[in-house]
LUMFI-10030 format. One record per residue (C-alpha): x, y, z; residue in one letter; residue number from 1. Coordinates in nm, 2 decimals, always signed. Each point is the difference from the previous one (the first is absolute). Layout:
REM LUMFI-10030
c1;c2;c3;residuo;num
X;Y;Z;A;NUM
...
This chain:
REM LUMFI-10030
c1;c2;c3;residuo;num
-2.15;+3.47;-5.58;I;1
+0.18;-0.17;-0.23;L;2
-0.06;+0.05;-0.41;M;3
+0.14;-0.30;-0.19;G;4
+0.10;-0.07;-0.37;G;5
+0.19;+0.21;-0.28;S;6
+0.02;+0.30;+0.03;I;7
-0.17;+0.23;-0.28;A;8
-0.20;+0.27;-0.10;E;9
-0.27;-0.15;-0.07;S;10
-0.01;-0.20;+0.37;K;11
-0.02;+0.29;+0.16;G;12
+0.23;+0.02;+0.22;Q;13
+0.03;+0.41;-0.02;H;14
-0.38;+0.00;+0.17;E;15
+0.08;-0.22;+0.29;L;16
+0.29;+0.32;+0.07;I;17
-0.29;+0.27;-0.08;E;18
-0.19;-0.16;+0.28;A;19
+0.30;-0.06;+0.20;A;20
+0.01;+0.41;-0.03;K;21
-0.31;+0.03;+0.14;L;22
+0.03;-0.24;+0.29;L;23
+0.32;+0.15;+0.13;K;24
-0.18;+0.24;+0.19;S;25
-0.24;-0.30;+0.18;D;26
+0.11;+0.04;+0.35;K;27
-0.18;-0.29;+0.10;E;28
+0.20;-0.23;-0.19;H;29
+0.31;-0.08;-0.13;E;30
+0.04;-0.14;-0.32;Y;31
+0.31;-0.21;-0.24;K;32
-0.08;-0.04;-0.33;I;33
+0.27;-0.27;-0.15;H;34
-0.02;-0.04;-0.35;F;35
+0.14;-0.37;-0.13;A;36
+0.08;-0.08;-0.35;G;37
+0.25;+0.06;-0.34;K;38
-0.05;+0.35;-0.08;A;39
+0.05;+0.21;-0.35;R;40
+0.34;+0.19;+0.12;P;41
-0.22;+0.35;-0.17;E;42
-0.26;-0.04;+0.24;Y;43
+0.13;-0.13;+0.31;L;44
+0.19;+0.34;-0.05;E;45
-0.28;+0.17;-0.08;K;46
-0.17;-0.15;+0.35;L;47
+0.36;+0.06;+0.24;K;48
-0.11;+0.36;-0.19;C;49
-0.36;+0.00;+0.22;M;50
+0.12;-0.17;+0.29;V;51
+0.29;+0.28;+0.03;I;52
-0.24;+0.30;-0.12;Q;53
-0.30;-0.13;+0.22;Y;54
+0.27;-0.01;+0.30;E;55
-0.12;-0.42;+0.06;L;56
+0.34;-0.15;+0.02;A;57
-0.08;-0.08;+0.40;H;58
-0.34;-0.14;-0.18;M;59
+0.10;-0.23;-0.33;V;60
+0.31;-0.28;-0.03;E;61
+0.06;-0.14;-0.37;F;62
+0.10;-0.34;+0.05;E;63
+0.08;-0.08;-0.33;G;64
-0.07;-0.35;-0.16;F;65
-0.07;-0.31;+0.30;K;66
+0.04;-0.32;-0.15;D;67
-0.18;-0.08;+0.37;N;68
-0.37;+0.18;-0.07;M;69
-0.21;-0.29;+0.24;N;70
+0.26;+0.11;+0.25;Q;71
-0.09;+0.40;-0.05;I;72
-0.35;-0.06;-0.08;W;73
-0.02;-0.09;+0.37;A;74
+0.16;+0.24;+0.15;K;75
-0.30;+0.20;-0.11;A;76
-0.29;+0.16;+0.15;D;77
-0.17;+0.19;-0.31;I;78
+0.16;-0.11;-0.40;A;79
-0.19;+0.29;-0.24;V;80
+0.01;-0.04;-0.38;V;81
-0.05;+0.23;-0.18;C;82
+0.10;-0.10;-0.41;S;83
-0.28;+0.20;-0.22;R;84
-0.04;-0.35;-0.15;A;85
+0.04;-0.37;+0.09;E;86
-0.13;-0.29;-0.20;A;87
+0.01;-0.21;+0.26;F;88
+0.18;+0.13;+0.33;G;89
+0.27;-0.20;+0.05;R;90
+0.16;+0.19;+0.28;V;91
-0.40;+0.08;+0.11;T;92
-0.04;-0.36;+0.13;V;93
+0.36;+0.00;+0.14;E;94
-0.10;+0.23;+0.22;A;95
-0.30;-0.15;+0.12;M;96
+0.16;-0.28;+0.02;L;97
+0.24;+0.12;+0.28;S;98
-0.27;+0.12;+0.20;G;99
+0.06;+0.42;+0.00;A;100
-0.27;+0.21;-0.09;L;101
+0.01;+0.05;-0.37;V;102
-0.17;+0.40;-0.10;I;103
+0.05;-0.05;-0.41;G;104
-0.14;+0.19;-0.29;A;105
-0.34;-0.07;-0.08;N;106
+0.07;-0.01;-0.33;T;107
+0.07;-0.32;-0.28;A;108
+0.12;-0.32;+0.14;G;109
+0.03;+0.09;+0.45;T;110
-0.33;+0.13;-0.04;S;111
-0.12;-0.35;-0.10;E;112
+0.21;-0.14;+0.35;L;113
-0.12;+0.21;+0.23;I;114
-0.33;+0.04;+0.11;D;115
+0.01;+0.34;+0.20;N;116
-0.01;+0.01;+0.36;M;117
-0.06;-0.39;+0.06;K;118
+0.34;-0.11;-0.16;T;119
+0.19;+0.28;-0.04;G;120
-0.07;+0.41;-0.07;L;121
+0.00;+0.17;-0.34;L;122
+0.08;+0.34;-0.07;Y;123
-0.07;+0.25;-0.36;K;124
+0.34;-0.08;-0.17;Q;125
+0.21;+0.27;-0.11;G;126
-0.15;+0.14;+0.31;D;127
+0.22;+0.10;+0.30;S;128
-0.17;+0.13;+0.19;R;129
-0.27;-0.29;+0.05;D;130
+0.30;-0.20;+0.04;L;131
+0.10;+0.21;+0.31;A;132
-0.26;+0.00;+0.15;S;133
-0.12;-0.38;-0.06;T;134
+0.32;-0.09;+0.19;I;135
-0.05;+0.22;+0.25;K;136
-0.37;-0.15;+0.02;Y;137
+0.19;-0.31;-0.01;A;138
+0.23;+0.07;+0.31;A;139
-0.33;+0.16;+0.18;Q;140
-0.17;-0.34;+0.05;N;141
+0.31;-0.24;+0.01;N;142
-0.29;-0.23;+0.16;K;143
-0.20;+0.01;-0.29;M;144
+0.29;-0.04;-0.25;M;145
+0.12;-0.22;+0.17;K;146
-0.32;-0.28;-0.09;K;147
+0.00;+0.18;-0.38;I;148
+0.38;-0.15;-0.02;A;149
-0.10;-0.30;+0.12;Y;150
-0.30;-0.05;-0.27;E;151
+0.28;+0.09;-0.32;G;152
+0.22;-0.28;+0.16;Q;153
-0.24;-0.22;+0.02;K;154
-0.14;+0.05;-0.38;Q;155
+0.30;+0.02;-0.07;A;156
+0.07;-0.34;+0.11;E;157
-0.30;-0.12;-0.13;E;158
-0.01;+0.07;-0.37;K;159
+0.33;+0.13;-0.07;Y;160
+0.24;-0.27;+0.11;T;161
+0.26;-0.20;-0.20;S;162
-0.15;-0.34;+0.04;V;163
-0.38;+0.15;-0.13;R;164
+0.17;+0.16;-0.26;N;165
+0.13;-0.32;-0.16;A;166
-0.31;-0.21;+0.11;K;167
-0.19;+0.22;-0.20;E;168
+0.21;-0.03;-0.31;I;169
+0.01;-0.35;-0.03;V;170
-0.39;+0.07;+0.04;Q;171
-0.04;+0.20;-0.27;A;172
+0.31;-0.24;-0.19;Y;173
-0.29;-0.25;+0.07;Q;174
-0.24;+0.12;-0.11;E;175
+0.14;+0.10;-0.41;I;176
+0.09;-0.42;+0.00;L;177
-0.33;-0.07;+0.09;R;178
-0.18;+0.26;-0.27;I;179
+0.26;-0.04;-0.23;Y;180
+0.22;-0.32;+0.08;G;181
């Protein structure tokens, strides 16, 4: 499981650690959670204290900032996005493009990018029990989740590539020039 991007309270890494606390008793599956990204020092210290308090050192790893996120995403089976509010959700799209199953909070841009049970899974933001339950459901339904991850990747490739983005910007400028030029 990978949570990539800025490590800050608004991004919700603490929710994933709370969920890990619940998942550590799952005897059927072994979970390994990685956090990759630049961290706010005070918040990182809080997260590390949670890991120690909940006895999760065997499950949780903080990797720090990485400049090769595409390679990091490619290793993930599940990507988690816990943000309270994302305007667009670049991290969500990066995770989808990697082919990982994306589990995201049902808020803002994340919920607009993920079609629940079709291109990813949504959980109730702020509810670590629901997040843990969603992760466990994904682990128990691996075959179905691979199909959902594939659909998410396909959607991201069709809608959110830099090539498509550039074409749409050019089309917008051409339309503006046609009207006002």
